[in-house]
Structure formats: structure tokens, C-alpha cells
C-alpha positions as CSV (number, residue, x, y, z in Angstrom):
1,M,0.0,0.0,0.0
2,N,2.9,2.3,0.7
3,F,4.2,1.8,-2.8
4,L,0.9,2.7,-4.4
5,A,0.5,5.8,-2.2
6,R,4.1,6.9,-3.2
7,N,3.3,6.5,-6.9
8,V,0.1,8.5,-6.6
9,M,2.0,11.2,-4.8
10,N,4.7,11.2,-7.5
11,F,2.0,11.5,-10.2
12,A,0.4,14.4,-8.4
13,R,3.8,16.1,-7.9
14,I,4.7,15.8,-11.6
15,Y,1.3,17.1,-12.8
16,I,1.3,20.0,-10.4
17,A,4.9,21.0,-11.4
18,N,3.9,20.8,-15.1
19,S,0.8,22.9,-14.6
20,I,2.6,25.6,-12.7
21,Q,5.6,25.8,-15.1
22,G,4.0,25.7,-18.5
23,G,0.3,26.1,-17.8
24,S,-0.2,23.0,-19.9
25,L,-2.5,21.1,-17.6
26,T,-5.1,20.9,-20.2
27,K,-2.7,19.3,-22.6
28,L,-1.6,16.7,-20.1
29,C,-5.1,15.6,-19.0
30,G,-7.3,16.5,-21.9
31,N,-9.6,18.4,-19.5
32,S,-10.4,22.1,-19.7
33,C,-9.8,22.9,-16.1
34,S,-9.0,26.4,-15.0
35,Q,-5.4,26.9,-13.9
36,G,-6.6,28.2,-10.5
37,N,-8.2,24.9,-9.6
38,V,-5.0,22.9,-9.6
39,L,-6.1,20.4,-7.0
40,E,-9.1,19.3,-8.9
41,A,-7.1,19.1,-12.1
42,T,-4.5,17.0,-10.4
43,R,-7.1,14.6,-9.0
44,T,-8.6,14.1,-12.4
45,C,-5.2,13.6,-14.0
46,V,-4.2,11.0,-11.4
47,S,-7.5,9.2,-11.8
48,T,-7.1,9.1,-15.6
49,A,-3.5,8.0,-15.4
50,L,-4.4,5.1,-13.0
51,Q,-7.1,4.0,-15.4
52,A,-4.7,3.8,-18.3
53,P,-4.2,0.3,-19.7
54,G,-1.6,-1.6,-17.9
55,L,-1.6,0.4,-14.6
56,G,-4.7,-1.3,-13.3
57,Q,-3.1,-4.7,-13.7
58,I,0.1,-4.1,-11.8
59,R,0.5,-6.4,-8.8
60,F,2.5,-5.0,-5.9
61,G,4.2,-8.1,-4.4
62,S,7.0,-8.2,-1.9
63,T,10.6,-8.9,-3.0
64,L,12.5,-11.7,-1.4
65,M,14.5,-9.3,0.7
66,Q,11.3,-7.6,2.0
67,M,9.9,-10.9,3.0
68,H,13.1,-11.9,4.7
69,R,13.2,-8.7,6.7
70,R,9.6,-8.9,7.7
71,G,9.8,-12.5,8.7
72,G,7.4,-15.3,7.8
73,P,3.8,-15.7,8.7
74,Y,4.6,-17.7,11.8
75,K,2.3,-18.1,14.7
76,K,3.1,-16.2,17.9
77,R,4.3,-18.4,20.6
78,Q,1.6,-19.1,23.2
79,P,2.6,-18.3,26.8
80,P,2.9,-21.4,28.9
81,K,-0.3,-22.3,30.7
82,N,1.1,-22.3,34.3
83,P,-1.7,-22.8,36.8
84,L,0.3,-20.8,39.4
85,D,0.7,-17.7,37.3
86,G,4.3,-18.3,36.5
87,S,5.6,-18.9,40.1
88,P,7.1,-22.3,40.9
89,F,5.4,-22.6,44.3
90,M,2.3,-21.0,45.9
91,K,0.8,-21.2,49.4
92,G,-2.8,-22.3,49.7
93,I,-5.5,-23.0,52.2
94,V,-7.4,-26.4,52.2
95,L,-11.1,-26.0,51.6
96,K,-12.0,-29.6,51.4
97,T,-10.5,-33.1,51.1
98,V,-11.8,-35.1,48.1
99,I,-11.1,-38.4,46.4
100,R,-10.8,-38.3,42.6
101,K,-11.1,-41.3,40.3
102,P,-8.5,-41.7,37.5
103,K,-9.2,-42.3,33.8
104,K,-10.0,-45.6,32.2
105,P,-7.2,-48.1,32.6
106,N,-6.3,-47.0,36.2
107,S,-8.5,-47.6,39.2
108,A,-6.8,-46.6,42.4
109,N,-8.5,-43.5,44.0
110,R,-6.4,-40.4,44.3
111,K,-6.3,-38.4,47.5
112,C,-6.8,-34.7,46.6
113,V,-7.6,-31.5,48.3
114,I,-9.4,-28.4,47.0
115,V,-7.1,-25.5,47.7
116,R,-7.7,-21.7,47.6
117,L,-4.3,-20.4,46.4
118,S,-2.9,-17.0,47.4
119,N,-3.6,-15.6,44.0
120,G,-7.4,-16.3,44.6
121,K,-7.8,-19.3,42.4
122,E,-9.5,-22.5,43.7
123,M,-7.9,-25.6,42.3
124,T,-7.7,-29.3,43.0
125,A,-4.2,-30.4,44.3
126,Y,-2.9,-33.9,44.6
127,V,-1.5,-35.1,47.9
128,P,1.4,-37.5,47.1
129,G,2.5,-40.4,49.2
130,V,0.6,-42.7,51.5
131,G,-1.8,-41.1,53.9
132,H,-2.2,-37.6,55.1
133,N,-4.0,-35.7,57.9
134,L,-5.1,-32.6,56.0
135,Q,-8.3,-31.0,57.2
136,E,-10.2,-27.8,56.4
137,H,-8.2,-24.6,57.0
138,N,-4.8,-26.3,56.9
139,I,-2.0,-24.5,55.0
140,V,-0.2,-26.3,52.2
141,L,2.5,-25.4,49.7
142,C,1.6,-26.3,46.1
143,R,3.8,-26.8,43.1
144,N,3.2,-27.4,39.4
145,G,2.8,-30.9,38.2
146,R,-0.3,-32.5,36.8
147,L,-1.7,-35.9,37.5
148,R,-1.9,-37.5,34.1
149,D,-4.6,-40.0,34.8
150,T,-6.8,-37.7,36.8
151,P,-8.6,-34.9,34.9
152,G,-8.6,-31.4,36.3
153,V,-5.7,-32.0,38.7
154,K,-2.8,-29.7,37.7
155,I,-0.9,-29.0,40.9
156,K,0.6,-31.1,43.7
157,C,1.1,-30.5,47.4
158,V,4.6,-30.4,48.8
159,R,5.2,-32.8,51.7
160,G,7.1,-31.5,54.7
161,K,6.0,-27.9,54.4
162,F,3.5,-26.1,56.6
163,D,0.7,-28.4,57.8
164,L,1.4,-31.4,55.5
165,P,4.0,-33.6,57.2
166,H,6.5,-36.0,55.4
167,A,5.1,-39.3,54.3
168,G,5.3,-42.0,57.0
169,K,7.6,-45.0,56.5
């Protein structure tokens, strides 16, 4: 589009210069415009010049160098979908302890807790290891790490921090 605008401006500049110097605007365009109405005469000259055969069929494509400079039509990289808003760990308060069932081939129930994180989100977090004593209002530290066979569980609790003790032997 820049190229087309530049050409139109060049046409207009040439016609205005010719009309001012020689007063031959009527010869250039074939119109009987008064010399005082230069803008209207230039507009008609440019429109007739653009309608000339050959000019209407010009395609303005990019050169290889322009395409190289601009870069390809690549997709923008999606930001990673981190449930903890980019932080590796986040503190949360247990709202409820729940048992989730895994997807098809697996059958062992997964011990999970619903946690309100410090960023305000409520999520389901997996409690790893055998046994836990989490209740409502306990504080846990959560980290990223989804449970593959359990849908909707995208974070895990960290054992040995706050109110969640290490797993027993």
C-alpha cells in the first residue's frame, strides 16, 4: 500500500509541477480545467493515469528481501499455561479433602484437596505419598505438576512444608 501511495504522490507532484511551469495542464489531462483549480485538475489527471491500460493490472508483491526482513507468517508463541501464574510454588488453604477417580485403565483412588491459592484461584491439588492428615483450614505449599490419569488436577502439594508432614515410612 505504501508503494501505491508513493506512486500516486509522484504522479500528483509531476502534474502540479507541469501545470505551474507551463500552464499545460489541459494538454496533459485533456480536461479544460481552469489553472486556479490545480487540486481538482491533479485529481482528475491522477485518476485518468491510473485508469490507463496496464496500470490497473500491476500487482504489488514483496521482494524476497522484504519478505526476509519482515519474517514469515509464523504463529506467535503461546505463553505457557502455568496454573500458578508463573511462580514455581504457591501457598494455599485447604477448603475440602476429596477423592478423585482416575481415567480408564487405572483404578486406584487419588487423594486430593481443593485449595484456595494465594492468587485467589481455587484448584484441586494432589497429595502425594501414602496417607495424610489434612483438614479444612490447613495450609499447604503447592507446586506445578499435573496428574496424568486424573482430569482437572494440575498441581501437587509439597510434603514436609506447613501443615502437611512428610510421608510415613
